[in-house]
Rosetta silent file (secondary structure, phi, psi, omega in degrees, C-alpha in Angstrom):
SEQUENCE: MSDQPLILGIETSCDETGVGLVRGTTLLANAVASSVDEHVRFGGVVPEVASRAHLEAMVPTLHRALAEAGAGLGDVDAVAVTAGPGLAGALMVGVSAAKALAVALDKPLYGVNHLVGHVAAEQLENGPLAEPVVALLVSGGHTEILLVEDIATSATLLGQTLDDAAGEAFDKVARLIGLKYPGGPNIQRAAADGDPGAIRFPRGLTGQRDLERHRYDFSFSGLKTAVARWVETAEREGRAVPVGDVAAGFQEAVADVLTRKAVLACQERGISTMVLAGGVAANARLRELTRSRCAAAGIELRQPRFSLCTDNGAMIAALGAAVVERDLPPSSLDFASDSSLPVTQVLVG
SCORE:     score description
SCORE:     0.000 S_00000001
   1 L     0.000  -37.490 -176.111  113.558 -104.986   15.238 S_00000001
   2 L   -65.850  -20.002  179.541  116.552 -103.124   16.725 S_00000001
   3 L   -79.902  -14.742 -179.200  114.933  -99.801   15.794 S_00000001
   4 L   -80.984  147.847 -178.213  111.941 -100.504   18.006 S_00000001
   5 L   -66.933  148.677  176.751  112.014  -99.277   21.619 S_00000001
   6 E   -90.880  119.022 -176.569  112.907 -101.677   24.419 S_00000001
   7 E  -107.777  128.418  174.686  110.014 -101.874   26.887 S_00000001
   8 E   -97.929  125.498 -179.302  110.417 -103.111   30.450 S_00000001
   9 E  -114.549  138.456 -179.589  107.204 -104.549   31.905 S_00000001
  10 E  -125.256  131.014 -178.357  106.431 -105.146   35.589 S_00000001
  11 E  -130.524  121.996  177.244  103.541 -107.265   36.877 S_00000001
  12 L  -143.677   41.602 -173.723  102.580 -107.699   40.570 S_00000001
  13 L   -76.556  -23.805 -176.623   98.782 -107.945   40.583 S_00000001
  14 L  -141.519 -107.673 -174.170   98.526 -111.190   42.569 S_00000001
  15 L  -116.207   14.902  173.383  101.068 -113.868   43.521 S_00000001
  16 E  -120.334  128.958  172.953  103.569 -113.710   40.647 S_00000001
  17 E   -93.668  113.577 -175.600  106.332 -111.138   40.436 S_00000001
  18 E  -120.801  135.108  173.488  106.931 -110.711   36.713 S_00000001
  19 E  -131.179  125.331 -179.121  109.489 -108.674   34.802 S_00000001
  20 E  -129.628  156.789  176.220  109.594 -108.836   31.009 S_00000001
  21 E  -129.516  130.213 -172.875  111.481 -107.156   28.189 S_00000001
  22 E  -140.151  141.658  166.901  109.938 -106.728   24.745 S_00000001
  23 E  -116.904  113.623 -177.665  110.725 -104.995   21.446 S_00000001
  24 L    62.776 -114.486  175.217  107.547 -104.543   19.427 S_00000001
  25 L  -114.560   21.378  179.520  106.032 -108.019   19.475 S_00000001
  26 E  -102.361  122.361  179.962  109.353 -109.799   20.042 S_00000001
  27 E   -82.482  124.615  178.569  109.860 -111.376   23.455 S_00000001
  28 E  -106.733  -31.410 -179.513  113.377 -110.925   24.847 S_00000001
  29 E  -157.901  144.323  177.657  112.896 -111.914   28.493 S_00000001
  30 E  -146.369   86.491 -178.390  110.170 -113.246   30.766 S_00000001
  31 E   -99.035  129.775 -178.183  111.334 -113.678   34.361 S_00000001
  32 E  -133.140  135.429  172.115  108.751 -114.744   36.945 S_00000001
  33 E  -119.348  115.478 -176.982  109.017 -115.414   40.685 S_00000001
  34 E   -98.931  140.464  174.973  105.914 -117.123   42.074 S_00000001
  35 L  -104.631   17.808 -174.537  104.866 -117.107   45.722 S_00000001
  36 H   -57.720  -36.000 -178.733  102.214 -119.802   45.184 S_00000001
  37 H   -64.575  -26.825  179.853  103.994 -122.263   47.485 S_00000001
  38 H   -75.954  -14.971 -177.695  103.679 -119.783   50.342 S_00000001
  39 H  -101.791   -9.261 -173.897   99.890 -119.745   49.951 S_00000001
  40 H   -57.208  -44.856 -175.627   99.284 -123.500   49.733 S_00000001
  41 H   -68.517  -16.574  177.401   98.769 -124.000   53.469 S_00000001
  42 H   -93.434   -9.881  179.812   96.123 -121.258   53.473 S_00000001
  43 L    74.828   15.970 -179.768   94.242 -122.761   50.539 S_00000001
  44 L   171.868  173.824 -176.217   94.391 -119.493   48.588 S_00000001
  45 L   -74.464  129.268  174.321   96.273 -116.256   48.097 S_00000001
  46 L  -100.937  114.323 -173.211   96.873 -114.189   51.246 S_00000001
  47 H   -52.956  -43.375 -178.195   97.289 -110.550   50.141 S_00000001
  48 H   -65.399  -38.932  178.059   99.805 -109.596   52.841 S_00000001
  49 H   -65.811  -41.722  179.404  101.966 -112.623   52.091 S_00000001
  50 H   -63.023  -43.728 -179.372  101.839 -111.872   48.368 S_00000001
  51 H   -61.903  -44.050  179.130  102.844 -108.241   48.888 S_00000001
  52 H   -63.663  -38.223  179.154  105.829 -109.200   51.042 S_00000001
  53 H   -65.208  -38.048  177.322  106.911 -111.765   48.462 S_00000001
  54 H   -62.229  -42.610  179.121  106.817 -109.109   45.735 S_00000001
  55 H   -58.574  -43.403 -177.815  109.076 -106.858   47.801 S_00000001
  56 H   -72.851  -31.304 -172.778  111.618 -109.645   48.232 S_00000001
  57 H   -93.029  -16.150 -169.796  111.479 -110.834   44.621 S_00000001
  58 H   -58.011  -55.679 -175.717  111.397 -107.563   42.689 S_00000001
  59 H   -65.759  -47.833  177.292  115.125 -106.790   42.392 S_00000001
  60 H   -59.198  -37.535 -179.799  116.301 -110.390   41.781 S_00000001
  61 H   -69.247  -38.435  175.596  113.585 -110.874   39.135 S_00000001
  62 H   -60.337  -45.324  179.584  114.580 -107.615   37.430 S_00000001
  63 H   -63.244  -39.900  179.535  118.203 -108.769   37.306 S_00000001
  64 H   -64.180  -41.544 -179.931  117.189 -112.152   35.860 S_00000001
  65 H   -63.975  -44.200  179.689  115.135 -110.503   33.116 S_00000001
  66 H   -63.408  -41.565  179.167  117.968 -108.171   32.121 S_00000001
  67 H   -64.642  -40.968 -179.892  120.443 -111.052   32.054 S_00000001
  68 H   -63.025  -37.462 -178.795  118.061 -113.163   29.948 S_00000001
  69 H   -84.434  -10.812 -175.884  117.673 -110.335   27.439 S_00000001
  70 L    65.342   38.838 -175.824  121.386 -109.490   27.452 S_00000001
  71 L  -128.739  164.564  173.703  120.498 -105.899   28.265 S_00000001
  72 L  -116.895  166.160  179.621  121.226 -103.281   30.895 S_00000001
  73 H   -58.926  -30.792  179.484  118.920 -100.759   32.517 S_00000001
  74 H   -66.429  -16.179  179.906  120.493  -98.091   30.324 S_00000001
  75 H   -85.083  -14.259 -175.588  119.081  -99.846   27.260 S_00000001
  76 L   -71.075  133.800 -179.780  115.464  -99.519   28.436 S_00000001
  77 L   -99.731  -25.175  179.642  113.398  -96.955   26.491 S_00000001
  78 E  -160.117  156.182  179.732  110.162  -97.067   28.527 S_00000001
  79 E  -118.575  130.737  174.846  108.664  -98.751   31.590 S_00000001
  80 E  -118.742  145.962 -177.659  105.184 -100.304   31.703 S_00000001
  81 E  -146.469  147.929  174.408  103.516 -101.595   34.857 S_00000001
  82 E   -67.856  118.485  177.124  100.241 -103.178   35.884 S_00000001
  83 E   -94.327  -15.807 -179.468   98.152 -100.395   37.427 S_00000001
  84 E   157.042  172.868   -9.964   95.158 -102.680   38.082 S_00000001
  85 L   -76.718  170.892 -179.697   93.024 -104.581   38.622 S_00000001
  86 L   158.927 -166.415  177.811   94.466 -106.826   41.319 S_00000001
  87 L   -75.807  129.925 -172.367   95.320 -106.963   45.008 S_00000001
  88 H   -55.196  -51.277 -178.212   95.803 -103.422   46.319 S_00000001
  89 H   -64.877  -40.580  179.892   98.998 -104.051   48.286 S_00000001
  90 H   -64.306  -43.740  179.001  100.555 -106.198   45.588 S_00000001
  91 H   -59.987  -39.352 -177.845   99.840 -103.584   42.907 S_00000001
  92 H   -61.347  -34.852  179.581  101.479 -100.875   45.022 S_00000001
  93 H   -63.573  -49.776 -178.907  104.759 -102.794   45.092 S_00000001
  94 H   -65.211  -43.624 -179.212  104.975 -103.010   41.310 S_00000001
  95 H   -64.074  -40.791  178.825  103.812  -99.447   40.696 S_00000001
  96 H   -64.347  -42.174  178.666  106.315  -98.087   43.225 S_00000001
  97 H   -64.064  -42.512 -179.219  109.154 -100.042   41.648 S_00000001
  98 H   -65.096  -41.671  178.597  108.185  -98.888   38.156 S_00000001
  99 H   -62.788  -43.022  179.803  107.995  -95.252   39.215 S_00000001
 100 H   -61.320  -42.951  179.373  111.416  -95.479   40.859 S_00000001
 101 H   -65.779  -43.221 -178.613  112.932  -96.998   37.716 S_00000001
 102 H   -62.154  -40.909  179.664  111.281  -94.457   35.425 S_00000001
 103 H   -69.151  -45.468 -178.166  112.575  -91.553   37.497 S_00000001
 104 H   -64.029  -36.398 -178.199  116.070  -93.011   37.882 S_00000001
 105 H   -90.865  -10.406 -175.615  116.354  -93.775   34.160 S_00000001
 106 L    57.193   49.705 -179.276  114.491  -90.631   33.074 S_00000001
 107 L  -121.980  154.697  179.729  112.222  -92.737   30.879 S_00000001
 108 L   -66.804  149.253 -178.075  108.451  -92.543   30.229 S_00000001
 109 E  -119.890  136.938 -179.679  106.165  -94.622   32.431 S_00000001
 110 E  -128.109  114.183  172.632  102.927  -96.314   31.348 S_00000001
 111 E   -87.375  121.948 -172.421  100.420  -97.697   33.836 S_00000001
 112 E  -126.571  169.287 -175.389   98.356 -100.290   31.977 S_00000001
 113 E   -84.727  125.221 -179.596   95.468 -102.682   32.487 S_00000001
 114 H   -56.965  -42.659 -175.645   96.330 -106.185   33.662 S_00000001
 115 H   -66.505  -44.224  178.219   93.392 -107.796   31.829 S_00000001
 116 H   -67.478  -29.397  175.702   94.217 -106.254   28.462 S_00000001
 117 H   -58.891  -37.891  177.224   97.820 -107.294   29.096 S_00000001
 118 H   -59.887  -38.240  178.519   96.706 -110.932   28.996 S_00000001
 119 H   -69.677  -42.409 -179.381   95.347 -110.332   25.501 S_00000001
 120 H   -62.053  -26.741 -179.886   98.506 -108.507   24.426 S_00000001
 121 L   -57.816  -29.987 -178.303  100.580 -111.545   25.465 S_00000001
 122 L   -65.592  -27.412  179.917   99.284 -113.384   22.404 S_00000001
 123 H   -66.062  -22.886  176.684  101.075 -110.914   20.142 S_00000001
 124 H   -75.270  -14.566 -179.785  104.356 -112.256   21.484 S_00000001
 125 H   -92.277  -47.707 -171.415  103.344 -115.656   20.102 S_00000001
 126 H  -130.530   16.409  177.297  102.012 -114.894   16.624 S_00000001
 127 L    85.772 -175.801 -174.635  102.630 -111.208   15.950 S_00000001
 128 L   -56.465  143.570  178.063  100.178 -108.280   15.810 S_00000001
 129 L   -76.980  143.265  171.989   96.480 -109.017   16.172 S_00000001
 130 L   -87.361   89.149 -173.360   94.131 -108.408   13.257 S_00000001
 131 L   -77.434  153.954    3.548   91.709 -106.318   15.277 S_00000001
 132 L   -80.892  159.229  176.302   88.956 -106.342   16.294 S_00000001
 133 E  -133.167  156.440  168.431   89.039 -109.622   18.220 S_00000001
 134 E   -97.759  130.089  179.479   86.909 -111.293   20.843 S_00000001
 135 E  -112.942  126.879  171.537   88.976 -112.283   23.865 S_00000001
 136 E   -97.317  105.938 -175.396   87.937 -115.010   26.277 S_00000001
 137 E  -104.258  116.875 -175.359   89.852 -114.073   29.418 S_00000001
 138 E  -130.604  110.332 -179.385   89.870 -116.760   32.098 S_00000001
 139 L  -138.077 -172.860 -178.556   92.002 -116.360   35.211 S_00000001
 140 L   -64.070  -34.701 -177.042   91.924 -116.883   38.954 S_00000001
 141 L  -114.028   -4.520 -175.061   90.086 -113.659   39.636 S_00000001
 142 L  -139.152  140.465  170.434   88.480 -112.777   36.315 S_00000001
 143 E  -140.206  108.096 -174.179   86.269 -114.441   33.730 S_00000001
 144 E  -142.225  155.503  166.345   85.236 -112.121   30.919 S_00000001
 145 E  -111.588  122.244 -176.571   84.452 -111.899   27.242 S_00000001
 146 E  -116.174  146.078  167.732   85.982 -108.756   25.773 S_00000001
 147 E  -102.919  111.325 -177.702   85.663 -107.036   22.428 S_00000001
 148 E  -104.407  107.425 -178.310   89.125 -105.608   21.739 S_00000001
 149 E   -89.705  -31.280  176.054   88.984 -103.082   18.911 S_00000001
 150 E  -150.931  115.508 -172.320   92.455 -101.641   19.523 S_00000001
 151 L   -56.163  -27.091 -176.198   94.787 -103.359   21.969 S_00000001
 152 L   -92.477  -16.285 -172.187   96.269 -100.024   23.103 S_00000001
 153 L  -135.504  -24.670 -167.069   93.110  -97.972   23.481 S_00000001
 154 E  -138.913  115.747  173.015   89.811  -99.809   23.297 S_00000001
 155 E  -136.440  131.154 -178.336   88.374 -102.808   25.103 S_00000001
 156 E  -116.045  131.739  178.715   84.650 -103.362   25.645 S_00000001
 157 E   -81.383  117.487  177.185   83.228 -105.731   28.237 S_00000001
 158 E   -92.979  -37.679 -178.746   80.648 -108.031   26.614 S_00000001
 159 E  -160.493  158.479 -178.939   80.154 -110.444   29.472 S_00000001
 160 E  -155.415  170.002  176.266   81.570 -111.475   32.825 S_00000001
 161 E   -73.526  142.007  179.109   81.054 -113.807   35.732 S_00000001
 162 L   -90.987   -8.112 -179.700   78.289 -112.792   38.106 S_00000001
 163 L  -146.496 -109.705 -179.670   79.919 -114.585   41.044 S_00000001
 164 L   -70.419  141.279  166.805   82.983 -116.840   41.160 S_00000001
 165 L   -73.677  160.305 -178.307   85.621 -116.562   38.470 S_00000001
 166 H   -58.462  -42.336  179.888   86.433 -119.861   36.786 S_00000001
 167 H   -62.634  -39.163  176.894   89.789 -120.057   38.577 S_00000001
 168 H   -63.836  -40.040  178.688   88.120 -119.515   41.956 S_00000001
 169 H   -63.420  -39.991  176.467   85.648 -122.282   41.158 S_00000001
 170 H   -59.906  -44.415 -179.501   88.540 -124.637   40.352 S_00000001
 171 H   -63.619  -43.206 -177.547   90.146 -123.862   43.727 S_00000001
 172 H   -69.554  -40.746  178.968   86.919 -124.361   45.682 S_00000001
 173 H   -68.773  -35.714  176.720   85.981 -127.603   43.939 S_00000001
 174 H   -56.693  -44.295  178.899   89.510 -128.919   44.439 S_00000001
 175 H   -62.650  -38.280 -178.234   89.054 -128.508   48.199 S_00000001
 176 H   -62.451  -31.285 -176.897   85.698 -130.301   48.044 S_00000001
 177 L  -108.812   18.317  171.443   87.280 -133.423   46.549 S_00000001
 178 L    81.258   20.284  178.327   90.425 -133.391   48.650 S_00000001
 179 L  -100.464  154.124 -175.526   92.862 -131.816   46.202 S_00000001
 180 L   -84.508  163.734  171.803   95.382 -129.149   47.143 S_00000001
 181 L   -77.610  143.436   -2.158   95.667 -125.523   46.085 S_00000001
 182 L   -77.701  144.149 -172.213   96.050 -124.367   43.354 S_00000001
 183 H   -70.756  -34.617 -174.483   92.992 -126.155   42.077 S_00000001
 184 H   -53.679  -61.799 -178.586   93.462 -125.718   38.329 S_00000001
 185 H   -65.448  -32.277 -178.908   96.454 -127.966   37.667 S_00000001
 186 H   -72.580  -37.361  175.152   95.411 -130.483   40.319 S_00000001
 187 H   -67.506  -39.746  178.450   91.901 -130.868   38.903 S_00000001
 188 H   -60.319  -43.168  179.039   93.347 -131.234   35.419 S_00000001
 189 H   -64.309  -42.830 -179.841   95.622 -134.050   36.598 S_00000001
 190 H   -66.838  -37.616 -177.886   92.766 -135.808   38.408 S_00000001
 191 H   -66.307  -24.671  179.770   90.434 -135.390   35.433 S_00000001
 192 L   -61.858  -24.993  179.259   92.903 -137.204   33.193 S_00000001
 193 L  -100.567    6.741 -177.417   91.934 -140.423   35.008 S_00000001
 194 L  -113.027  175.327  178.856   88.203 -139.690   35.001 S_00000001
 195 L  -108.547  113.329 -178.120   85.253 -139.857   32.638 S_00000001
 196 L   -65.417  -16.341  179.628   83.857 -136.411   31.750 S_00000001
 197 L   -97.749   -2.542 -176.764   80.525 -137.997   30.857 S_00000001
 198 L   -68.882  -37.641  179.954   80.089 -140.001   34.054 S_00000001
 199 L  -130.046  120.227  178.419   78.574 -137.083   35.988 S_00000001
 200 L   -98.117  108.788  178.227   76.819 -134.247   34.192 S_00000001
 201 L   -89.809  156.914 -175.659   77.000 -131.101   36.247 S_00000001
 202 L   -65.553  152.584  175.421   74.833 -128.031   35.431 S_00000001
 203 L  -107.568  106.558 -174.557   75.847 -125.360   32.915 S_00000001
 204 L   -66.743  142.828  175.392   75.089 -121.991   34.481 S_00000001
 205 L    55.346   40.406  177.497   73.228 -119.246   32.580 S_00000001
 206 L  -116.882   -2.764  175.613   72.657 -121.342   29.469 S_00000001
 207 L   -70.697  164.400 -175.975   68.857 -121.655   29.626 S_00000001
 208 H   -58.365  -46.098 -179.721   66.736 -119.656   27.197 S_00000001
 209 H   -66.903  -38.114  178.350   65.678 -117.057   29.769 S_00000001
 210 H   -62.985  -40.530 -178.670   69.227 -116.775   31.089 S_00000001
 211 H   -67.928  -27.441  177.175   70.545 -116.177   27.588 S_00000001
 212 H   -69.950  -37.607 -176.810   68.054 -113.362   27.085 S_00000001
 213 H   -94.509  -34.019 -174.233   69.274 -111.513   30.197 S_00000001
 214 L  -132.642   60.228 -170.665   72.877 -112.718   30.491 S_00000001
 215 L   -57.453  -43.640 -177.450   73.817 -113.736   26.966 S_00000001
 216 L  -111.946   11.433 -179.030   77.581 -113.549   27.436 S_00000001
 217 L   -90.386  164.900 -178.816   77.721 -113.708   31.241 S_00000001
 218 E  -128.077  157.970  171.474   78.828 -116.619   33.418 S_00000001
 219 L  -148.915  125.574 -178.799   77.943 -118.071   36.806 S_00000001
 220 L  -117.718   -0.058 -179.640   79.896 -120.822   38.520 S_00000001
 221 H   -67.682  -38.535  178.606   78.466 -120.694   42.054 S_00000001
 222 H   -66.547  -36.974  176.999   75.650 -123.103   41.154 S_00000001
 223 H   -63.831  -44.821  178.428   78.125 -125.515   39.590 S_00000001
 224 H   -59.723  -43.483  179.577   80.272 -125.407   42.711 S_00000001
 225 H   -64.943  -38.967  179.066   77.192 -126.090   44.862 S_00000001
 226 H   -62.655  -39.795  176.735   76.150 -128.992   42.617 S_00000001
 227 H   -64.368  -44.290 -179.185   79.565 -130.600   43.067 S_00000001
 228 H   -60.279  -43.835 -179.640   79.368 -130.107   46.845 S_00000001
 229 H   -67.217  -38.202  179.088   75.927 -131.738   47.015 S_00000001
 230 H   -63.406  -44.059  179.821   77.023 -134.643   44.834 S_00000001
 231 H   -65.939  -43.519  179.518   80.026 -135.308   47.074 S_00000001
 232 H   -61.128  -41.775  179.578   77.954 -134.948   50.257 S_00000001
 233 H   -64.182  -44.438  179.364   75.367 -137.416   48.953 S_00000001
 234 H   -61.432  -43.136 -179.368   78.018 -139.965   48.027 S_00000001
 235 H   -68.308  -38.598  179.820   79.663 -139.694   51.432 S_00000001
 236 H   -65.168  -34.127 -179.791   76.326 -139.904   53.273 S_00000001
 237 L   -86.136    0.850  176.819   75.470 -143.076   51.377 S_00000001
 238 L    78.863   17.978  178.788   78.862 -144.564   52.175 S_00000001
 239 L   -94.284  144.704  175.588   80.092 -144.528   48.581 S_00000001
 240 L   -69.156  137.975  179.396   83.656 -143.677   47.658 S_00000001
 241 L   -80.543  118.586  177.841   83.900 -140.382   45.826 S_00000001
 242 L   -75.937   88.847 -172.337   85.294 -140.973   42.309 S_00000001
 243 H   -55.048  -42.177 -179.180   87.662 -138.012   42.345 S_00000001
 244 H   -62.527  -43.437 -179.308   88.645 -138.440   38.708 S_00000001
 245 H   -68.215  -41.075  178.342   85.062 -138.499   37.460 S_00000001
 246 H   -63.017  -45.631 -179.981   84.027 -135.520   39.601 S_00000001
 247 H   -61.835  -43.900 -178.737   87.054 -133.529   38.438 S_00000001
 248 H   -66.714  -41.446  179.554   86.446 -134.445   34.788 S_00000001
 249 H   -66.211  -41.164  177.552   82.737 -133.648   34.957 S_00000001
 250 H   -65.247  -48.398 -179.598   83.360 -130.299   36.622 S_00000001
 251 H   -58.950  -40.196  179.765   86.139 -129.356   34.201 S_00000001
 252 H   -65.257  -39.754  179.953   83.935 -130.271   31.236 S_00000001
 253 H   -63.434  -43.060  179.323   81.072 -128.108   32.539 S_00000001
 254 H   -64.373  -49.507 -177.939   83.353 -125.073   32.898 S_00000001
 255 H   -63.253  -37.495 -179.242   84.979 -125.530   29.491 S_00000001
 256 H   -61.400  -50.030 -177.746   81.620 -126.129   27.816 S_00000001
 257 H   -67.360  -44.545 -178.575   80.052 -122.890   29.039 S_00000001
 258 H   -58.832  -49.748 -175.825   83.139 -120.759   28.448 S_00000001
 259 H   -71.340  -37.781 -178.755   83.664 -121.898   24.886 S_00000001
 260 H   -61.250  -45.359 -176.983   79.999 -121.928   23.942 S_00000001
 261 H   -74.657  -34.920  179.194   79.456 -118.300   24.947 S_00000001
 262 H   -67.478  -41.531  177.406   82.735 -117.026   23.501 S_00000001
 263 H   -64.720  -40.587  177.802   82.000 -118.606   20.109 S_00000001
 264 H   -59.537  -41.924  179.355   78.473 -117.168   20.245 S_00000001
 265 H   -62.161  -41.823  177.661   79.932 -113.689   20.864 S_00000001
 266 H   -62.006  -47.234 -176.805   82.176 -114.039   17.817 S_00000001
 267 H   -63.929  -45.131 -175.491   79.341 -115.214   15.600 S_00000001
 268 H   -75.320  -22.720  178.357   76.854 -112.570   16.668 S_00000001
 269 H   -96.372   -3.699 -179.863   79.417 -109.750   16.459 S_00000001
 270 L    68.822   33.291 -178.852   80.815 -110.879   13.132 S_00000001
 271 L  -101.023  131.205 -173.865   84.322 -111.317   14.577 S_00000001
 272 L  -100.563    0.145 -179.343   86.543 -113.902   12.893 S_00000001
 273 E  -130.906  134.022  175.614   89.350 -114.091   15.488 S_00000001
 274 E  -120.319  140.980  173.247   89.249 -115.194   19.122 S_00000001
 275 E  -112.709  126.892  174.666   92.012 -114.889   21.707 S_00000001
 276 E  -102.842  119.252 -172.371   92.027 -117.314   24.631 S_00000001
 277 E  -143.663  167.523  179.645   94.040 -115.814   27.484 S_00000001
 278 L   102.229  163.809 -174.681   94.581 -115.826   31.249 S_00000001
 279 H   -57.064  -40.994 -179.289   95.899 -118.364   33.731 S_00000001
 280 H   -71.386  -15.895  176.221   93.027 -120.848   33.334 S_00000001
 281 H   -66.272   -8.565  174.509   93.658 -120.740   29.564 S_00000001
 282 H   -78.450  -10.830 -179.643   96.542 -123.103   30.359 S_00000001
 283 L   -65.286  125.082 -173.320   93.947 -125.821   31.048 S_00000001
 284 H   -62.901  -40.526 -178.658   94.380 -128.498   28.393 S_00000001
 285 H   -68.698  -39.195  177.489   90.672 -129.370   28.087 S_00000001
 286 H   -63.386  -42.335  179.265   89.669 -125.724   27.752 S_00000001
 287 H   -64.433  -42.430 -178.972   92.274 -125.218   25.035 S_00000001
 288 H   -64.574  -46.061 -177.470   91.191 -128.368   23.204 S_00000001
 289 H   -69.964  -38.415  176.908   87.469 -127.590   23.279 S_00000001
 290 H   -62.182  -42.399 -179.235   88.007 -123.939   22.300 S_00000001
 291 H   -61.912  -46.197 -176.120   90.164 -125.057   19.376 S_00000001
 292 H   -69.801  -39.111 -179.372   87.617 -127.569   18.093 S_00000001
 293 H   -72.397  -35.693  175.783   84.616 -125.251   18.434 S_00000001
 294 H   -65.428  -41.824  179.230   86.411 -122.348   16.797 S_00000001
 295 H   -61.658  -42.146 -179.417   87.439 -124.600   13.913 S_00000001
 296 H   -66.305  -29.107 -177.993   83.856 -125.791   13.450 S_00000001
 297 H   -94.911    1.565 -179.479   82.622 -122.170   13.417 S_00000001
 298 L    72.085   29.927 -179.221   85.339 -120.911   11.057 S_00000001
 299 L  -105.556  132.507  175.651   86.931 -118.740   13.747 S_00000001
 300 E   -76.729  125.706  178.432   90.689 -118.276   13.970 S_00000001
 301 E  -102.528  128.571  174.797   91.869 -119.099   17.485 S_00000001
 302 E  -121.315  132.117 -179.396   94.958 -117.425   18.881 S_00000001
 303 L  -148.014  138.618 -179.625   96.353 -118.385   22.254 S_00000001
 304 L   -74.350  162.326  174.773   99.690 -117.778   23.962 S_00000001
 305 L   -62.078  164.486 -175.380  102.007 -120.527   25.163 S_00000001
 306 H   -55.272  -42.232 -175.791  101.510 -121.800   28.710 S_00000001
 307 H   -66.850  -17.715  178.328  104.249 -119.591   30.183 S_00000001
 308 H  -100.954    0.408  177.638  102.493 -116.489   28.843 S_00000001
 309 L   -80.843  -46.104  178.978   99.044 -117.488   30.131 S_00000001
 310 L   -73.015  167.734 -176.532   99.761 -116.994   33.816 S_00000001
 311 L   -59.041  134.017 -177.971  100.584 -113.528   35.162 S_00000001
 312 L  -158.955  158.674 -179.236  103.908 -112.264   33.814 S_00000001
 313 H   -75.934  -23.604 -179.233  105.809 -109.081   33.056 S_00000001
 314 H   -62.917  -38.341 -179.714  106.191 -109.874   29.359 S_00000001
 315 H   -67.054  -33.720  177.838  102.491 -109.353   28.724 S_00000001
 316 H   -71.626  -38.803  175.347  102.668 -105.942   30.385 S_00000001
 317 H   -63.817  -38.287  179.017  105.720 -105.050   28.309 S_00000001
 318 H   -63.634  -42.361  177.573  103.822 -106.187   25.183 S_00000001
 319 H   -67.954  -39.864  176.039  100.898 -103.918   26.014 S_00000001
 320 H   -60.068  -39.299  178.936  103.316 -101.110   26.805 S_00000001
 321 H   -63.221  -38.880  178.595  104.956 -101.619   23.408 S_00000001
 322 H   -66.437  -38.864  178.639  101.576 -101.290   21.690 S_00000001
 323 H   -65.471  -44.283  179.663  100.864  -98.082   23.601 S_00000001
 324 H   -64.723  -39.834 -179.208  104.286  -96.637   22.713 S_00000001
 325 H   -59.570  -34.639 -179.424  103.860  -97.625   19.065 S_00000001
 326 L   -86.738    4.232  175.012  100.682  -95.544   18.884 S_00000001
 327 L    60.034   39.468  177.561  102.555  -92.592   20.432 S_00000001
 328 L   -79.803  149.940 -178.260  100.113  -92.254   23.326 S_00000001
 329 L   -66.731  143.287  179.359  101.119  -89.916   26.168 S_00000001
 330 L   -69.719  165.922  176.636  102.788  -91.573   29.177 S_00000001
 331 L   -73.327  149.963  174.598  101.165  -91.774   32.597 S_00000001
 332 L   -75.028  153.019 -176.003  101.869  -89.014   35.066 S_00000001
 333 L   -68.386  -13.816 -179.173  104.106  -90.009   37.956 S_00000001
 334 L   -95.731   11.746  179.456  101.354  -89.359   40.480 S_00000001
 335 L   -68.299  149.505 -179.087   98.957  -91.993   39.133 S_00000001
 336 L  -108.449  149.721  173.055   97.676  -94.474   41.689 S_00000001
 337 L   -67.661  153.159 -175.995   97.175  -98.200   41.365 S_00000001
 338 L  -135.897  107.439 -176.104   93.516  -99.215   41.151 S_00000001
 339 L   -65.612  -19.979  179.790   92.475 -102.642   42.432 S_00000001
 340 L  -117.897   31.774 -178.775   89.147 -102.384   40.576 S_00000001
 341 L   -55.411  125.387 -179.606   90.395 -100.766   37.370 S_00000001
 342 L   -71.423  148.300 -176.766   87.741 -101.312   34.655 S_00000001
 343 L   -65.390  -20.854  179.588   88.800 -103.193   31.565 S_00000001
 344 L   -70.502  -14.848  179.245   87.634 -100.277   29.420 S_00000001
 345 L  -102.990   99.584 -175.731   90.577  -98.214   30.708 S_00000001
 346 L   -78.007  -42.691 -176.447   93.677  -99.567   28.971 S_00000001
 347 E  -117.661  134.579 -175.047   96.100  -96.775   29.933 S_00000001
 348 E  -104.036  140.742  168.014   96.041  -95.025   33.322 S_00000001
 349 L    72.641    0.000    0.000   96.848  -91.435   34.171 S_00000001
């Protein structure tokens, strides 16, 4: 392990400032500073607030990561950073910091894809992936099914959400039933006291015609609207809204569609391994249902621990390590962050 290069990873795509240190697939440090509490009163992430928080947190988070790893900046062999996708201003903070470090240390710099980084995080849990794999990526801003043939070079988009990402739907439904931001953990807590079968909400894009046109795609706007109408009807009729049942029914609908389509993609593509990744992959019901359906279909499920599901620098360092291992050329120092970077582009510049 000591012969492998030490990779420093920086992540600032949204509201977490992450700095990680990795050797190969061995995690040495994962320091994260979240600004989520600063966004609660707005009911969602405010880009300007997130960018300012990254500026304030970058140096302290870097110091924490180095201390956790027992390393100094002089020990770093390469720097990897999220180049996109994400919030434009937030990405610029991380990319600028990474460029400054790379120049000061005279080390190679790799701008990498945030989404593929989520998949790479799993390698820190169970070692190198037996590629190709199907990845079900579920986060606040993205919901996709990816075919990852080579973690460092090749990712193909099989399906994606046509409207709201699953995480966005959790936030919006949370507001509808009186729960605070962020919606994911609060809906999960409320659902624990509810009956997932009490209210059956619609499963978007699962009808026969939908499957012909959007076989691996998702849509959660109709589900969100169905919840809103159910709540409005209950309130109009003077009935108390059973928050637990609504939360459980909504959560079940999301998990059902996500897992059903991801397993279908594995079966139809002849892929025997699935990776469940992204912030919403921390949802206990989604993890449970994915595990049971993969087991029934004979698919190996790999998923990172909770701390590696949300945005973090360790996943970027892990992807950087894979890129370095394959001896790919580093990014040029003039590369720009790209808020809409396509998942097919793993390495930038």
